[in-house]
N, C-alpha and C positions, 0 to 999 in steps of 0.2 A: 504494500499499499504506499503510495507516494504522499508526502506531506506537502501541503500548500506553502509555497515560498512566502516568507514574511515581506510585507510592503516596506519600502524605504521611504521615510518621510524626511523632508528637509528641515529637521529640528535645529533650532538656533544653537543648541549646545551639542557637545561631541556625540554623546550617546544617550538616548532617552532611557529612563528607568523602565523596567519591565511592565509596570502597571500603566505607564504612559504609553508604551508601545501597544499594549492590549487595548487601551482606550481609543487610541487613534485608529487602530484597525477596525474596531467595532463601529465607530462613527463613520468611517469611510465606507464600510460595508452597508450600513443602514441607508446612507445617501445613495450609493450606487444601485441598491435594490429597490429604492423607493419605499422604504419602510418607515415606521415610527420607532424612534429609539428613546428608551427611558434609562438614563445613565447616571449612576451615583459615583462621585469621585470626591473625597473629602478635601477641604481646603488645605492647600500646601502640597497637593499632589500634582500641581501643574495642569489643572483642568482646563483653564482658559487657553493656555498655549497649545494644549493637545487638540482642543476643538478647532482652533485656528489652523494648525498644521494639517489636520486631516481634511477639513472642509476645503481649504485652499488647494491642497494637492488634488482633490477630486475636481475642483474647478479648472485647474491647470491641465489635468489629464483630459478633461472634456473638451477643452479648447484645442488641444493638440490632435484631436481626431481628424481624420482626413475629410475633405469636402464630400467625397463619395459617401462616407458613413453618415455625415450630417444630412445630406440630401435624402438618403434612404430612410433615416429616422423620421425626418419631418414629413416625407411623402407618406409613410405608413400611418403616421398620426392623423394626417388629413383624410386619407382614404378611409380610416376607421370611422369617420364622422359621416360618410356618404352611404346612403341606403340604396343599393342597386336592386333592380327588378330581377327576381330569380330567372326570369325568361331571357334576360339580356345575354347575348353571346359573349364569348371570351374576348373578342376583339374590341368590344365596347369598354370593357374593364381596362384592357390594355391601353386603349387610347386615352382614357381618363387618367391612368397612371402616368403616361408619358407627358400629358399636359401639365399635371401637378408637378412632375419632376422638373420640367422647364421653368415653371413659375418659381419653384423653390430654389433652383440653381441661380436664377436671375437675382432673387432676393439675397442669397448668400454672397454673391459677387458684389452687389451693391453694399451690403453690410461690410465686407472686407475692405472695399474702397473707402467707405466712410470711416471705418476704424483706423485705416492707415493715415488718412488725412488728419484725424483727430490725434493719433499718437504723435504725429509730427508737431502739432500745436502743443501737446503736453510736454514733449522733449524740450521745445523752445522755452516754455514757462519754467521748467526745472533748471535749465541753464541760467535763466535770468534771475531766479530766486537765489541760486548759489553765488552769482556774481554781484548783483546790485540790491537784492532784497525787495521790499515793497516801497512804493511811492504813495504817500497818502493823498487822496483825492479830496478836493473841496466840495461841499454840498452844492447842489444846483440852485439857481435862483427860483424864487416862488412865482406863481402865476396868479392872475386875477381870479376872484371867486365867481362861480356860476351858481345862482340860486335855483333850486328845483321849482317847478310849477305844480299847482294843485292837481293838474291832470296826471301827473306822474304817479299819484297815490291811488288813482281810481282803478278798481279791478275791471278786467275786460268782461264783456257779455259771456255768460256761462250757461251751457245747456248740459245738464247731467245725463241727458239721453245720448249724447254724442261726445263722450269724454276722451280727450287725448292726454292721457296721464303721463307725466314724466316725474322722475325722482330728482329732488334737489338736495344735495348734502347740507346738513346743518352747519358744517364747518367750512364750506367752500368760500374762498376769498374773492375779492373784486379785482384781483391783480390782472387777470387776463382781459377783463373788460375795460380796464384802465389803459391798456396798451394803445398807443396811437396807431391809427390806420396807416397803412403803407410802410409799416416797420416790421413786416413779417421776416422771419429769419430765412435764409436761403438753404438751411440744412436742418431737417427734422432729426432729432436725436433717436437713435435706434436703441432697443431694449437689450441691455447686456444680461447674460445669465447671472443670477444674483444669489448671494447668501445674506439673508436678513438675520442679524444677530440682535436678540432682544434680551434686556435685563431690567431689573426693577428700578434702578436709580441711575442718574447721570454719572455719579462717581464710579459705579460698577462698569459703565460703558467706557468711561475714560481709562479705567484700568485695563479693559480689553484692548483699547487702541494702543496703550503702552506696550502690551505684549505683542500686538501686531507689528509694531515698529522693530521688534527684535528679530523678525523673520526675514528670510531672503526675498519674500514677496513685497517688501516695503517699497522697492524701487519700481515695481510694475503694476501692482494691484490698484484699482481705482476705488478708493473708499469714500464713504460719506457718513456723517453723523447727523441724524435728524433730532430736533429738539423743539422745545416750546419757545414762546417769545421771552419768557423769563430767563432762558439760557442764552438766546441768540440775538435779542433786540439790542441795537446800539444807539438808539435815540434816547438822549438824556430825559426828554419829556415823558418817556415811558418807563425807563429803567428806575427812575427815582420813586416810583409808586410802590406801595407796600404789598400788594397781592396780585396773584395771576389774573383774576377776573378784572381788576381795575387796569392792569397793563393791557390786556386784550381789548378792553373798551377804548383806552386812549389811542392804541394803534389804529383801530378802525376809525376813530374820530379824525386822526391825521390823514387817513386815506380819503375820507369824504370831504374834508375841509380844503377846498381849492385854494384858499388864501394862505393857509398854513400847512400845506401838504408836506408829508415826511420827505426830507431831502435825499434820503437813502433809497427810496423806492423808484427804480428806473421806469421811464416811460416807454422805452424801447426794449425789444427782446435781445438785441445784440449784447448789451452789457451783462445781461443775465447769462448768456451763453459763454461769454468770456470769463465771467465769474465762476461758472460751473467747471470750465476747463481748469481754472486755477485750483478749485477745490479738489478735483480728481488728480491733479499732478502730484500731490504730496499727501501722505497719510496725516490727518490732523484730528484732534479730539474736539469737543464742543467748544472749549475755551479758546482754542487756537482758531477755530472758524469765526468766532466773534471778533477776534483780533484782526483776522484777514478781512472781514467786512469793513472794519474801521479803516484799514490801510487802503482798501479799494474804493471806499465811499459807496458800497452797495450793501443793501439789507441782507444779512446772512440768513435771516428767518425764511424769506421768500427765495433767496438765492440757492439755498440748499435743496429746495423743492425742484428747481430747474435742473439740478444735477442728478436727480434720482434716476432717470432712464439710463444714463451712461455709466452709472456706478455698478461695481461688481460686488462689494461688500458694504452693507448698510447697517449701521448700528442705530437702534431706536428703543425707546422705553416700551414696556409691555403694552400700555393702554393704546399706543398708536397702532400696534399690530392687532390687538384683540377687538378693538371697536370698529365695526364695519364702516360706519359713517366717516371715521377718521382716515381709514385706509383709502376710501374712495376719494376723499377731499385731497389727499396727498398724491393720489395717482399710483398707489402701490399695487402692482400686479403680481399675483402669487403663482400663476400658472407656470409650471416647469421649474420653479425656483425652490430654494432650500430655506427652511425657517428653523432657527435655533433659539430656544428659550433657555437661557441660563438662569440660575437661581430659581428653578421652576418648581420648587417645593410648594410655593403658595399660588400657583397659577389657577387652581380651582377656585379659591377664594377671590382672586383678582377678577376672573370672568364674572363671577356672581356679583361682585361689587360694581363692576362697570355697567352691567345690564339691569341693575336694580335702580329704579327711577323714583325720585322723591319729588312730590308736587306740594308746595306749601301754600297756606291760605293767602299770604300776601301776594304770591304770584297769580293766583286765581283772581283776586280782587283787582290787581293791576291789569290783567288781561281783559277782565269784564269792563273796567273803566275805559280803557283805550278803545275797545271794540264798540261800546255804546256811543262814545264820542264820535267815532268814525262814522257809525250809522247815521247819527244825527246830522252830521255835516253833509253826507253824500246821499241821503235817503232818496231825494228826488232825481238823482243822476245815475243811480245804480240800475243796471239792466238785467234782463233775464232772470234767473233764479237766485241771483246774488242775495237779494233781500231775504228770501226764504231760508237759505243756508245760514246767513249771519244771524238771523233770529233763532234758528235751531241751536247754534253755537252758544248764544247768549242764554238760552234756556238751560243748556248743559252746564255752563259756568255757574249759573244761579243755583242749580241743584248741588253742585259740588261745594260751592261756597256755603250753602246752608248746612250741609252735612258736617263740614269741618267746624262751623260756628257752634252747632249743637254739641259736637264732641268736646270743644273747648269749654262750653258751659258745664257739661257733665264733669269734666276734669276739675274745674275750679271748685265745684261743690263736694268733690270726693276727697277723702283723706288719703286714699291710696291711688296708685296709678291704675286707671281703668284698662282692662284687657279686652280689647275688641277683637273679634275673630277675623282671620284672613278669609278672603272669598275668592271664588273663581271670577273670571271677567263677567260672565253672564249674570251671576248673582249680584255682583257690584253694580252693574248697570240697572238691574231690576230694582235694587234697593234705592237707587238714586231717583227712580220714578221716571226715567227717560228712555225706557225700552221701546217707546213708539218712534224714537229717532234712529234712523239708519246710520250707525257710526261708520260703516264702511263708506257710504256715500259722502258723509261729512269729511272724512279723512281724505278721500279723493279730491273733494272740492278744495280743501286747504292746500293740498299739494299742487293742484293744477292752477289755481287762481293766484298762488303766492300771496294769500291774504295777509299772513303774519308779517311779511316784509313790507306790504303796502301800508298796513296799520302802523308799523314801526316807523316808516318814513314820515307818515302823517304826524305821529306823536313827536318825533324829533323836531319837525318844523314848528309844530304847535308850541313846544317848550321854548323855542327861540322867539316866537312873536305872538302866538295866540294864547287864549286863556285855557290851558290844559295843565292842571296842577295835580301833583301827587305827593303824598307824605308817607314815608315808611322809614323805620330805623334800620331796616335790613338793606344792605347794598345789593342792588339788582343791576347786573350788566345791561346797559341800555341797548347794546348792539346784539344781544341775544334776545330776540322778541319774546315777551311774556306769552304771547299767543303761540309762539313756536314751542315753548316748554310745555304748554297744555297739549299741543298737537303730538309731541313726542310721547306724552303719557297716553293719549288716545291710541297711538300706534301700538303701544305695549299691550293695551287691552284687546287689540285685534290680532295680535301675533299668537294664534293658537298653536303654532308649531313648537313654541317654547313652553316649558313647564313653569308657569308663573302664577302667583297669587297676589291679590291686592289687599292691603290692610290700611286701616285708619289708625295711625300711630299717635298715641297721646303720651307726652312726657310726664314725669313725676309732678304732682301739684306744687312741689317746692320750687320747680323751675319756672322762673318768670322772666319775660312774659311767656305765656304758654305758646308753643309752636307746634300745635297739632298739624299733621300732614298726612297725605296719602302716600303709600309706599308700594311700588310694584316690586315684588321680590322674585328674582329668578331662582328657581329651586334646583335646576339641573344645568350644568355648563355644556353638556354633551352636544346639543344642536349647534351652539355657537362654535365650538371647537371643530365640529365635523366640517363646517364650511371652509375653515382654514386648511384642514387636512386634505379634503377632497380636491382643493385647488392647487396645492403644493406638490412638488416632486417628493419631498421627504421632510419630516419634522422631527427635530431632536429636542428632547426634554432632559436637561442636565442640571445637576445640583450637588451640593456637598452632602446633603441629607435628604434622600428621596423616600426613605422608609416612612410608612408602609407603602410599598409599591402596589399592593393589591388595590388600594383606593384609587390610584390613577386608572387602573383598568376598569374599576366598577363605575367611577363617576365621570371619566373623561373619554375612555376608549372602548366602551362596551360595544360599539358598532364596528370595531375593527377586528378582522380575523386574527386569532392568536398567532398565526404563522407570519403575520405582517408587523408584529411588535417584537423589537429586540430589547431585552433587559440586560443591563450590565452593572455590576457593583464591584468596586475594588477596595482593598483595605487601605490603611493609612501608611504613609512612608515613615512616620515617626514610630520608633520602636516602643514596644509595650512598657519598657522600663522608664520611658519619659512621660508616662501618663499615670497619675494616681487618682483614682476615683473612689471616694469613700461615701457610703451610705451612712448618714448620721441621724439616728432615731432618738438619741438621748443627749441632752444638753450638758453644759458644764456643771450645772447644779444637780444633775441626775434626773431632771424633769423630762417628760416625754415631749418630743417635738411633733406636733400634729397641727398643721396649718389649714385644715379644712375650714371652710367659711364660717361655720357655726362656732368653731373654736377661736378663730382669730378675731372676730368682731363682736362676740357676745361677752359683755362684762361678767355675767353670772357664770359663764363657762371658764372663767379664769384667763381671759385674753391678756390681761395685764401681766399675769405670771409668765405666759408663754413669750411675751414681748421682752421681758426682763431676761428670761432664760436664753433667748435668741441673742440678745446684746452681749451677755456674758460669754456665750459660746463663740461668737465671731471675734470678740476682743481676745479671748484666750488663743484662738487659732492664729490671729494676726501677730502674736508673739513669735511664732516659729515660721510663719510664711513671709518670705522676703519680698521686696520691691512692690509692684503694684497688685492690687486685689480688686476684683469686680464682683459686686454683690447684686444679684437680680431679685426683685420683688415681683409679685403677681400683678400689681396695679399701682398707679400713681397714688391713689387715695390711701392704700395700705402702707406704701412707703412713707408718705407724709405722716400718717398716724404713728407708725413705729418710731420714726426719727424724732417726733415731738415727744413721745414718751421717754425715749432715751435721753433726750436733752433735759427733761424735767427730773429724771432720776439720777443724772450724773454719769450715765453709761457712755453717752456720746463724748463727754470730756475725757473719760478714761481711754476710750477707743482712739481719740485723736492724739493721745499721748503715745500710741503705737504707730498709727498711720494718719496722715492728714486726710480729712474727709472731703469728698466732693459729691454733689448731687446732679444727676442728669437734668438739664433744663427742659421745660415743657415746650419752649419756643425753639424751633429748629435753628434759628439764627444764633442761638447761644451755644450750640454744640461744639463748634470748632474752638471757641475760646475756652470752654470747659475742659476739652481734651488737651489743649495746649498747657493749661495750668496744671492739670493732673499729671501730664508727662514731666513737666518741669519739677513738680514736687517729688516724683520718684527719683529723678536723677540728682536733685540738688538739696532737698530739705535735710537729708541726714547730715550733710556737712555744715549747713547753716545752724542747726540747733545742737550741735555737738554730738551728733550720732544717736540722739535719744529716739528719734523716729526711725521706723523701718519701712520707708516708702510712703504709699498713699492708697486710699480705698475710694472707689467710685461706686456710688449707689445708683442702680438703674432699674428699669422696668422691662419685663418680658413683652416684646411687641412694641417697644418704645423706640426712641431715636438711636440708642446704642446697641440694640439687640441684633441688627442686621447691617451688613455693609461696612462695619467698623473693624479695623485691623488691630486687635489687641495682642500683638505679637511680643515675644520675649518678656522683658520686665514690665511691659504694660499690663500683663495679667499672668503673674506666676501662680495665682490662685483664683478660683471662681466659686462663689457661694450662690447656690440656688435655694431660695427660701420658698418652700412649698411647691405645689403643682399648679401651673397657671390655667386652670379650667375656666372657660368663659362663663359669664353669668347666665344661668338658665332663666332668669327673669326677662331676658331679651325676647320680645314677641317674634322677631325675625328668626332667632335661633330655634325657638320652640316650634315654629311652623316648618322650618327646614328639617328638624328631627322627625316631625310627624310624616313628612314626605319621604324621608329615607326609610322609615319603618314600613311605609306602604309599598316600597320597591325592594324590601330586604330579600324576599324569596327569590327574586331574579338576580340581584347584585351581590348577595351574600354579605352585605354590610348593614349592620343594625344601627340605630341612632345612638345607642350607648357606645358602640365602637367608634362611630364618627366623632362623638363628643370627646372621647379619650384621644383620638388621633389629632383633633384640633389642639389640644393641650400639649401633646408630645412634639408635634411639629414646631410649635413656638418654643418650647423648652429646648429642643435639640439645636435650634438656630442660635439660641443665647449661649449655651455652654460651648458651642463650637467656635466662639470668638477667640478662645484662648490659644489653640494649637494652630499655627499659621505656616510653619515651614518644617523642613526635615530635622533641624537641630533644636527646635523649640521644645519646651517642657512645661508642664503645669499640673497643679493639684485641683481636683474638682470635688467640692463638698456638697452632697445632696442632702439638704437639711429638712427632712421630714420622714417620719417612720414609714410612710406609704411607698417610699422608694425601695423598700425591701420586697414589695409585691412582684410576683413573676410576670404579670401582664405588663406592668410599667417597665420592668427591666428588659423585656423583649423588645420594646419600642424605642429603646435608647439607640443612639448611632452605632453602626457596626463597629467602628474603631474603638468605641468605649467598651462594647461587649467583648471584643477580641482581647483587649488589655485586661479586662476583668474589673468587676466592682467589688470593693473590699467591704466586708461586714465585720464590725468589731463589737465586742460586748459592752464596753465602757467608753466614756468620753476620754478618759486618760489614754486609752489605747489609740483613739483617733489622733490626739496630739502627738503621741509617740510615732505613729505611722508617718505623719506629716513631717515631723522633725527628721526622721530617718531618711525620708525621700529627698528633702532639700539638702541635707548633709552630703548625701551621695552625689547629688548633682553638682554641688559646690566643689567636691573633690575632683570630679571628672572635668569640670570647666575651669 
């Protein structure tokens, strides 16, 4: 029996480790065979570099195929879409094949000529960048304003019996319509075969680009990083604003304001083509693209979109790939391309979140006010069935407004949070009392007439000169029409192909002002993910911790044949001797550590005692644990509660005698400063206070700012404390509905609601404790502070690299301190 020769990958280092070689071969095979790959590779094993090397080698091998092979592949693909009459003779089929072959060959020759022409431009740009760098361009002069006329806001005559329906993306920009006539480019960009690399945060995407720059492909691959205005806008009038919705609003203001138009937005297509060439000439991360835009005087937010067709590897955040409307607005084409989701452990929850829609009372009130004002203004000028449909929409808005107002009244009179049941779409419509309205026709009318945009334009003009006033304490982006938000909610009601429910969510009566709202909850991500999978050549789901993999099959891939799914899991490169994981069920004073909700928050159950016991336990362990320690709590509220009790009892003061304490900020803007101060305390405080302190401790929250995407390598986290098990609150109406749905499907999926609930907890926990081990020579001690960590079910769902190294059980707390001391003394001797 002959063994299959190992593939050679152009790895940037001399020889890849065996687990890297295996991962690269598995990724290459999944792409080549058009499979779905679910790959687990712990942090520090070179996962990102392996994904890059494998996928780009496949891309390079595909490009190297002969023209004859490419012609044959494309011809067969097109022939497969043609339905021949069984009675047709063979010569008819042969003639059709030859005709398609000629067309395909001509297309390929045109592509090769265009590619050669573009490669020459890119080579010239690379030479210029090496020799003279960038020359900063001055903004273009402003032009005079042009005011819209009232007629611009009038919907056209509409006949529902002769509907010409078209879909308009909610996120589509006005950029193309703003291009001046006569400025068409002489060269249409062709679509390169692509790898879409998706991750959760821009910092993770920047890290991927950093790894890409280490490979031999850096000089040839055409890369692109897509991002939001928050990351790419270079206009000071926009970037100085505090939130993404306000930035989006200001950007659209500057596009519409002819007198104060954004100077970085080109009026011709040629500058965008030149800018896209410059983007593709060099591998750049999102920050470097923003700097490039400043240097060239071209908006990088819209400029990157122009570079999409000609790019070969595209990095983008999850939501841009997972949300269909965003894919369409960006022009992302999946057919024949490869999609890689890194950090894919939370992709199920991400899809559910993206497609779950909230509609608040103030949005409905705003839409009703605007539409009623519009109808009053144009009542005598509207034609066809416009008035009929607008009045139906007003009836619907009134009904929804009344239901939320009633729910608010009920909540204000109740001492407890009312639990209103989730409903199917049909039950929700019946309860509103609008079942006589055909929502399918209403939605078609909204899409075809573009009523939301017409009303929005009318409102904007009215706010500038006419008496149309609104008051609300909640910021509402004015360029996302309120009626469009209502329309999106209506579309969710009509989307029967998705498994969804609608609820009326009422907050706790202690939350003021009350923000009762409708919530469309997506219960299954399968249908959403199926659309991506069926369009793409191959999809890779990769992460450091993908267990339990069975949940991916049950909730995401149940429609895929088992033979089309490749699973791969590798161990950690860190030796078992560099990992100490201890299950601590008894504290420093001999008390039991049990952080179940009823124990940690109930004064009668001794919650003060367990908090004191926890403080003494961590203080004692900090005596023997060097450098940095990271302590994870299950929630912000519990962390604040514990720290307040420690401060009052003097425990926090004693702890700070061992390690300087830092607390994770709730505001994302404070994270970088907090980490910088924490790092400085680890490296410098010992010298400053005469060596009394032994580093620093950082208090964080599971699922918070520090639990994912932060690199706590080496002395940043020589020890990790996990306080309790981070089960989500069962009081959440959304979670309760999701669990009911999972139980209804349990016989087919094999996943029960209790197992799903436990998996939510363990995925979040595994991500947090994985912050400590980041590379081959790293080492750390992990203390699992709760007696429940001794349970077999919990142990089984810990990361594979922890299970391989083993979890230590000791009878007394003294033995815990002894194990920790022995571990760090051994590491000190080796290092």
